[in-house]
C-alpha positions as CSV (number, residue, x, y, z in Angstrom):
1,M,-28.9,16.1,-59.2
2,T,-28.1,16.8,-55.4
3,T,-28.0,14.9,-52.2
4,G,-27.9,16.0,-48.7
5,T,-25.0,15.6,-46.1
6,R,-26.8,12.7,-44.3
7,Q,-25.5,9.1,-44.4
8,I,-28.3,6.7,-44.9
9,L,-28.0,2.9,-44.9
10,H,-30.8,0.7,-46.4
11,V,-30.4,-2.8,-45.0
12,R,-32.2,-5.7,-46.9
13,L,-32.7,-9.1,-45.4
14,H,-32.7,-11.9,-48.1
15,Q,-34.5,-14.4,-45.9
16,R,-38.2,-13.8,-45.3
17,D,-38.1,-14.8,-41.7
18,E,-39.9,-13.0,-38.9
19,M,-37.5,-14.0,-36.1
20,L,-34.4,-13.1,-38.2
21,Y,-36.0,-9.8,-39.0
22,A,-36.6,-9.0,-35.3
23,R,-33.0,-9.9,-34.5
24,L,-31.8,-7.6,-37.4
25,L,-33.8,-4.7,-36.0
26,A,-32.3,-5.3,-32.6
27,L,-28.7,-5.3,-34.2
28,L,-29.3,-2.1,-36.1
29,S,-30.6,-0.4,-32.9
30,E,-27.1,-1.2,-31.4
31,I,-25.6,1.1,-34.2
32,T,-28.1,4.0,-34.0
33,P,-31.6,4.8,-32.5
34,L,-32.6,6.1,-35.9
35,V,-34.0,2.8,-37.3
36,Q,-37.1,2.8,-39.4
37,A,-38.4,-0.6,-39.9
38,L,-39.8,-1.4,-43.4
39,P,-41.5,-4.9,-42.9
40,P,-41.2,-7.6,-43.8
41,S,-37.4,-7.7,-44.5
42,S,-35.8,-4.3,-44.6
43,A,-35.0,-1.1,-42.7
44,D,-33.5,2.4,-43.2
45,I,-31.1,3.7,-40.7
46,D,-29.5,7.1,-40.4
47,V,-25.9,6.7,-39.3
48,T,-24.9,10.4,-39.8
49,W,-24.1,10.9,-36.1
50,A,-23.0,7.3,-35.4
51,L,-20.0,7.6,-37.7
52,R,-18.1,9.7,-35.2
53,Y,-18.9,7.4,-32.4
54,F,-17.6,4.2,-34.1
55,G,-14.7,6.1,-35.8
56,L,-15.7,4.6,-39.2
57,D,-17.1,5.9,-42.5
58,A,-20.5,4.7,-43.8
59,E,-19.2,2.0,-46.0
60,E,-17.0,0.6,-43.2
61,L,-20.0,0.6,-40.8
62,A,-22.1,-1.1,-43.4
63,H,-19.6,-4.0,-43.6
64,V,-19.6,-4.2,-39.8
65,I,-23.4,-4.8,-39.9
66,L,-23.0,-7.3,-42.7
67,L,-20.5,-9.3,-40.7
68,R,-22.2,-9.1,-37.3
69,A,-25.6,-10.3,-38.9
70,A,-23.8,-13.3,-40.6
71,A,-21.9,-14.2,-37.4
72,R,-24.7,-13.8,-34.9
73,F,-27.6,-15.4,-36.7
74,G,-26.5,-16.4,-40.2
75,A,-28.4,-13.7,-42.0
76,V,-27.6,-12.7,-45.6
77,L,-27.9,-9.0,-46.1
78,S,-27.5,-6.4,-48.9
79,V,-26.7,-2.8,-47.7
80,G,-27.0,0.3,-49.8
81,V,-25.2,3.4,-48.6
82,A,-26.1,6.9,-49.9
83,G,-27.1,10.4,-49.0
84,N,-30.8,9.7,-48.9
85,R,-33.3,6.9,-48.4
86,M,-34.3,6.6,-52.0
87,L,-30.7,6.2,-53.3
88,A,-29.8,3.8,-50.4
89,Q,-32.7,1.6,-51.2
90,S,-31.9,1.6,-54.9
91,A,-28.2,0.8,-54.2
92,S,-29.2,-2.2,-51.9
93,R,-30.7,-3.9,-54.9
94,M,-27.5,-3.8,-57.1
95,R,-25.3,-6.5,-55.4
96,P,-27.1,-9.1,-53.3
97,G,-25.2,-10.1,-50.3
98,S,-22.8,-7.1,-50.4
99,V,-22.5,-3.4,-49.8
100,T,-23.1,-0.9,-52.6
101,V,-22.1,2.7,-52.1
102,V,-23.5,5.8,-54.0
103,G,-21.1,8.7,-53.8
104,T,-22.4,12.0,-52.5
105,S,-21.4,14.2,-55.4
106,P,-23.9,15.1,-58.1
107,E,-21.7,13.3,-60.7
108,A,-21.7,10.1,-58.7
109,V,-25.5,10.2,-58.2
110,E,-26.0,10.8,-62.0
111,R,-23.8,7.9,-62.9
112,F,-25.6,5.6,-60.6
113,L,-29.2,6.7,-61.4
114,R,-29.4,7.7,-65.1
115,P,-28.9,4.2,-66.7
116,Q,-31.4,2.5,-64.5
117,P,-35.0,1.7,-65.6
118,V,-37.7,4.0,-64.2
119,R,-39.1,1.0,-62.2
120,A,-36.0,1.3,-59.9
121,L,-37.4,4.5,-58.4
122,D,-39.6,4.3,-55.3
123,G,-43.2,5.1,-56.0
124,I,-43.1,4.0,-59.7
125,G,-44.8,0.5,-60.0
126,P,-45.4,-1.6,-63.1
127,A,-48.5,0.5,-64.2
128,S,-46.6,3.8,-63.9
129,A,-43.5,2.3,-65.6
130,A,-45.6,1.1,-68.5
131,L,-47.4,4.5,-68.8
132,L,-44.1,6.3,-68.9
133,A,-42.7,3.9,-71.5
134,R,-45.5,4.7,-73.8
135,Y,-44.0,8.3,-74.0
136,G,-40.5,7.0,-74.4
137,L,-39.5,7.5,-70.8
138,R,-37.9,4.2,-70.0
139,T,-34.8,5.2,-68.0
140,V,-34.2,7.4,-65.0
141,G,-32.1,9.7,-67.1
142,A,-34.9,10.2,-69.6
143,L,-37.3,11.0,-66.7
144,A,-34.9,13.5,-65.2
145,D,-34.5,15.3,-68.5
146,A,-38.1,15.5,-69.3
147,P,-39.9,18.8,-68.3
148,L,-41.7,18.7,-65.0
149,P,-45.1,19.7,-66.5
150,T,-44.9,16.8,-69.0
151,I,-44.3,14.2,-66.2
152,Q,-47.2,15.8,-64.2
153,R,-49.6,15.4,-67.1
154,I,-48.7,11.8,-67.4
155,L,-48.6,10.8,-63.7
156,G,-50.6,13.5,-61.9
157,M,-49.5,16.6,-60.0
158,Q,-48.1,15.1,-56.8
159,A,-46.9,11.7,-58.1
160,G,-45.3,13.5,-61.2
161,R,-43.3,16.0,-59.0
162,A,-42.2,13.1,-56.6
163,A,-41.0,10.9,-59.6
164,H,-39.3,13.9,-61.3
165,E,-37.3,14.8,-58.1
166,R,-36.3,11.3,-57.3
167,A,-35.0,10.8,-60.9
168,R,-32.8,13.7,-60.1
169,G,-31.6,12.1,-56.8
170,I,-33.7,14.2,-54.5
171,D,-35.5,12.6,-51.5
172,P,-35.9,14.8,-48.4
173,R,-37.7,12.1,-46.4
174,P,-36.1,11.6,-43.0
175,V,-35.5,8.3,-41.3
176,I,-38.2,8.1,-38.6
177,A,-37.5,5.8,-35.6
178,T,-40.2,3.4,-35.4
179,A,-41.6,1.8,-32.1
180,P,-39.8,-1.2,-30.7
181,T,-40.9,-4.5,-32.1
182,S,-44.0,-5.9,-30.3
183,S,-42.3,-9.3,-29.8
184,R,-38.9,-10.7,-28.5
185,C,-37.5,-14.2,-29.2
186,A,-34.8,-16.6,-28.1
187,E,-33.7,-19.4,-30.2
188,H,-31.4,-22.5,-30.1
189,R,-30.3,-24.6,-33.0
190,F,-29.1,-28.1,-32.1
191,A,-25.9,-29.4,-33.8
192,R,-27.7,-32.6,-34.8
193,D,-31.2,-34.0,-34.6
194,E,-32.3,-33.9,-31.0
195,L,-34.8,-36.7,-30.0
196,D,-34.2,-36.5,-26.2
197,S,-37.2,-34.6,-24.7
198,G,-35.3,-34.0,-21.4
199,R,-32.6,-32.2,-23.3
200,Q,-35.2,-30.2,-25.2
201,R,-36.8,-29.1,-21.9
202,S,-33.4,-28.1,-20.6
203,V,-32.8,-25.9,-23.6
204,L,-36.4,-24.4,-23.2
205,L,-35.5,-23.5,-19.6
206,A,-32.4,-21.8,-20.7
207,L,-34.4,-19.9,-23.4
208,A,-36.9,-18.8,-20.9
209,D,-34.1,-17.5,-18.7
210,Q,-32.7,-15.6,-21.7
211,L,-36.0,-14.2,-22.7
212,G,-37.0,-13.1,-19.3
213,A,-33.7,-11.4,-18.7
214,G,-34.0,-9.5,-21.9
215,L,-37.6,-8.4,-21.1
216,R,-36.7,-7.2,-17.7
217,A,-33.6,-5.3,-19.0
218,E,-36.0,-3.5,-21.4
219,R,-38.7,-3.0,-18.7
220,R,-41.2,-4.9,-20.7
221,L,-43.8,-7.5,-20.0
222,C,-45.3,-10.1,-22.4
223,T,-48.9,-11.2,-22.6
224,R,-48.5,-14.2,-24.8
225,L,-45.8,-16.9,-25.4
226,S,-45.4,-19.0,-28.5
227,L,-43.1,-22.0,-29.0
228,T,-41.9,-23.0,-32.5
229,V,-40.3,-26.3,-33.1
230,G,-38.3,-26.9,-36.2
231,Y,-37.7,-30.4,-37.5
232,A,-35.1,-32.1,-39.5
233,D,-37.3,-32.1,-42.6
234,A,-37.5,-28.3,-42.6
235,T,-41.2,-28.3,-41.3
236,S,-42.3,-26.8,-38.1
237,S,-45.0,-26.7,-35.4
238,T,-46.0,-23.7,-33.3
239,K,-48.0,-23.6,-30.1
240,A,-49.1,-20.4,-28.4
241,A,-50.7,-19.6,-25.1
242,A,-51.6,-16.5,-23.0
243,F,-50.7,-15.5,-19.5
244,T,-53.3,-14.6,-16.9
245,R,-51.4,-11.3,-16.4
246,P,-48.4,-9.7,-18.2
247,T,-45.1,-11.0,-16.9
248,A,-41.3,-11.1,-17.5
249,H,-40.5,-13.6,-14.7
250,T,-38.5,-16.5,-15.8
251,P,-40.5,-19.1,-13.8
252,D,-43.7,-18.0,-15.5
253,L,-42.1,-18.2,-18.9
254,A,-40.6,-21.5,-18.2
255,V,-43.8,-23.1,-16.9
256,L,-45.8,-22.1,-19.8
257,A,-43.1,-23.1,-22.3
258,G,-43.0,-26.5,-20.7
259,R,-46.7,-26.9,-21.0
260,M,-46.6,-26.0,-24.7
261,H,-43.7,-28.4,-25.3
262,A,-45.7,-31.3,-23.6
263,A,-48.8,-30.5,-25.6
264,L,-46.9,-30.9,-28.9
265,A,-46.0,-34.5,-27.9
266,L,-42.5,-34.6,-29.5
267,Q,-41.4,-38.1,-28.3
268,R,-40.1,-39.3,-31.5
269,A,-39.6,-35.9,-33.3
270,R,-36.2,-35.1,-34.8
271,V,-36.0,-31.6,-33.5
272,R,-33.4,-29.1,-34.9
273,V,-34.6,-25.7,-33.7
274,L,-36.5,-24.4,-30.7
275,T,-37.7,-20.8,-30.7
276,L,-39.4,-19.2,-27.7
277,R,-41.2,-15.9,-28.5
278,A,-42.7,-13.3,-26.1
279,V,-45.6,-11.7,-27.8
280,G,-47.8,-8.7,-27.1
281,L,-45.2,-6.7,-25.1
282,V,-46.3,-3.9,-22.9
283,D,-44.4,-1.3,-20.8
284,A,-43.7,-2.6,-17.3
285,D,-43.8,0.9,-15.8
286,L,-47.3,1.4,-17.2
287,T,-48.7,-1.9,-16.2
288,P,-50.4,-2.4,-12.8
289,T,-49.0,-5.2,-10.8
290,Q,-50.7,-7.4,-8.3
291,L,-49.2,-7.3,-4.8
292,T,-48.3,-10.7,-3.2
293,F,-47.6,-11.6,0.4
294,D,-46.2,-15.0,-0.6
295,P,-42.7,-15.1,1.0
296,C,-41.6,-17.8,-1.5
297,A,-42.6,-15.5,-4.4
298,Q,-40.8,-12.5,-2.9
299,K,-37.7,-14.7,-2.4
300,A,-37.8,-15.8,-6.1
301,E,-38.2,-12.2,-7.3
302,L,-35.2,-11.1,-5.2
303,A,-33.1,-14.0,-6.5
304,E,-34.1,-13.0,-10.1
305,H,-33.0,-9.3,-9.6
306,A,-29.7,-10.6,-8.1
307,A,-29.2,-12.9,-11.2
308,D,-30.0,-10.0,-13.5
309,A,-27.4,-7.8,-11.7
310,A,-24.7,-10.5,-11.9
311,C,-25.3,-11.1,-15.6
312,A,-25.2,-7.3,-16.2
313,R,-21.8,-7.1,-14.5
314,F,-20.2,-10.4,-15.6
315,G,-22.0,-11.0,-18.9
316,P,-24.8,-13.2,-20.1
317,G,-24.8,-16.7,-18.8
318,A,-23.0,-15.8,-15.5
319,V,-26.0,-17.2,-13.7
320,T,-28.3,-19.9,-15.0
321,R,-31.2,-21.8,-13.5
322,G,-30.7,-25.4,-12.4
323,G,-31.5,-27.8,-15.2
324,A,-30.8,-25.2,-17.9
325,V,-28.2,-25.7,-20.6
326,A,-26.0,-23.1,-22.2
327,V,-27.6,-21.8,-25.4
328,S,-26.1,-19.4,-28.0
């Protein structure tokens, strides 16, 4: 069994939550640009070149990811560390909520793989596993020891070769960086049930400010906006609406968010979470803009650029809109 010199992490999110998953992908992109999203709840990342930058080994970097995800948004992760994608994915299933490392030596790979059932290998589903079991091939070790022609007669030429190679720890697939997520979200969790609609609107204004600043920093515009309200009984409501033209301006986001909030009629609702999501993102540099000769609009845009520059220099929250409250 052999592995390459790469260092691959497979990161598995234990909550099936679209917003958490988007935030996880954003966190991983801070570590390396080589992030391959595997929806709905996992991703492979190649940290081979990131290790020198951070001055850490792969296991230490995996623990950093684990801790950052827990601290920033309460996510529970499992991380597998290995020399290729298949081994890293298998390792991530071993110890939920922790880091599992597969050594890069052939002996370490054999110790990890051989006792596992064949179902643990990528590409072998229940039907293939049952078919192999009929021939006495129930473990990865037995599959690795079987002659390749035998495996190919059972599973077919291509599938048999792939299964035989993976049973020996071989997986040459690279991590391919996927396109940025087509949505961006900002979220606030209240410390207690929030019944005050005025307070909710103030939080929404801050979320629109945060969302707009993030979109402008990424040079992206959104075509739709959705508002999700989470209640004390763990239920939620979602309202969505489209813009007349793509935008990243905070006033546009705030106005539409306010309309959706009013449409939900939350006068007596016990609100615990507000999530504002920009959907249908497009590249600002490739999107035609409509010229305006409104001096008020021009002043607002200049003020927005100045606020973005101040936040970039002094940190998020350095400038907030009137009526907004601080959100995490």
